[in-house]
C-alpha positions as CSV (number, residue, x, y, z in Angstrom):
1,E,49.1,129.6,203.9
2,T,52.5,129.4,202.9
3,K,53.0,129.8,198.9
4,I,56.2,128.9,197.6
5,C,57.9,130.8,194.5
6,Y,60.8,129.1,192.4
7,I,62.8,131.1,190.1
8,N,64.9,129.6,187.3
9,V,68.1,131.7,187.4
10,D,70.7,130.7,184.5
11,P,74.4,131.5,186.1
12,Y,75.5,131.9,182.4
13,E,72.9,134.3,181.7
14,D,75.4,137.6,180.8
15,I,78.0,135.4,179.6
16,T,78.4,135.7,176.2
17,D,79.5,132.0,174.2
18,L,83.3,133.4,174.3
19,Q,83.5,134.1,177.5
20,L,82.4,130.6,178.4
21,L,84.9,129.4,176.2
22,D,87.8,131.4,177.6
23,S,86.9,130.0,180.9
24,Y,87.2,126.1,179.8
25,L,90.0,126.3,177.1
26,L,92.9,124.5,177.5
27,M,96.0,123.8,175.8
28,F,99.2,121.8,176.6
29,P,101.8,121.0,177.0
30,N,103.6,124.3,176.7
31,P,106.0,125.1,176.1
32,N,106.2,122.0,173.8
33,A,108.4,120.2,171.0
34,G,105.6,120.8,168.7
35,I,103.1,118.4,169.4
36,F,100.4,119.9,171.7
37,E,96.3,119.5,172.4
38,I,93.7,122.2,172.5
39,V,90.9,120.7,175.2
40,I,87.5,122.5,175.2
41,P,85.5,120.2,177.8
42,I,82.3,122.2,176.4
43,A,83.3,121.8,172.6
44,S,80.1,119.7,171.9
45,S,78.1,123.3,171.8
46,F,80.7,125.1,169.5
47,T,82.3,122.2,167.8
48,S,80.2,123.2,164.2
49,N,81.5,126.8,164.5
50,L,84.9,126.5,166.0
51,S,88.5,126.3,164.1
52,V,92.0,126.9,164.9
53,E,94.7,129.3,163.1
54,I,98.3,128.9,164.2
55,V,100.2,132.0,163.3
56,N,104.1,132.8,163.7
57,V,105.8,135.9,164.6
58,L,105.8,137.0,160.8
59,G,101.8,136.8,161.0
60,E,101.7,133.9,158.8
61,I,99.3,131.2,159.2
62,V,101.3,127.9,159.7
63,E,98.3,125.2,160.2
64,Q,94.4,125.9,160.1
65,K,91.7,123.1,160.8
66,P,88.4,123.2,162.3
67,I,87.7,122.3,165.7
68,T,85.6,119.0,165.5
69,G,85.6,117.5,168.7
70,I,86.7,118.0,172.6
71,R,90.6,117.2,171.7
72,T,92.2,118.8,168.9
73,Q,96.0,117.8,168.4
74,L,98.1,120.1,166.2
75,N,102.1,119.4,165.1
76,L,104.1,122.1,164.5
77,S,107.3,119.9,164.5
78,N,108.3,120.7,160.9
79,E,108.1,124.4,162.3
80,A,111.0,126.8,163.8
81,S,111.3,127.1,167.5
82,G,109.9,130.4,168.8
83,I,106.4,131.7,170.0
84,Y,103.4,130.9,168.0
85,L,99.8,132.7,168.4
86,V,97.0,130.2,168.8
87,R,93.9,131.8,167.6
88,I,90.5,130.1,168.5
89,I,87.9,131.5,165.7
90,T,84.2,131.5,166.8
91,P,81.2,133.2,165.3
92,D,81.6,135.9,168.3
93,G,85.1,136.4,167.6
94,A,88.4,135.2,168.3
95,L,90.8,133.9,171.8
96,L,94.3,134.3,171.3
97,R,96.8,132.3,173.1
98,K,100.8,131.9,173.0
99,I,102.5,128.8,172.5
100,N,106.3,128.1,172.5
101,I,108.0,125.4,170.5
102,Y,111.7,124.3,171.6
C-alpha cells in the first residue's frame, strides 16, 4: 500500500513584509518633471500601514501622504530640480529609493 503525504510549503515563510514589498515596489517615470507614480501590486495587504515621504537633499520632508491603494501619484512639479529620497514607511521599517526631477 502506498501512502501519499502532502506538505504545504509557504515560499514566503522566511521573507519579511519589508523584503516582499521591496521586490514588488515600482516607481516611474524616473527621471521625471515632478509627477510620478509609486505602484505596489501587493499593496492590499499593506495599505493600512504604508505611507510615503519625499525628502530633499537638505533632509527636509517636502511631501508626505498615506499609500491607500496599488497606485499613488505624487506631484513635486513645484519643487526644485534634483535628486529626492523617496521613503516608503512600513511597520517593519522603511524602503528608500531615489527619484530624479528635472
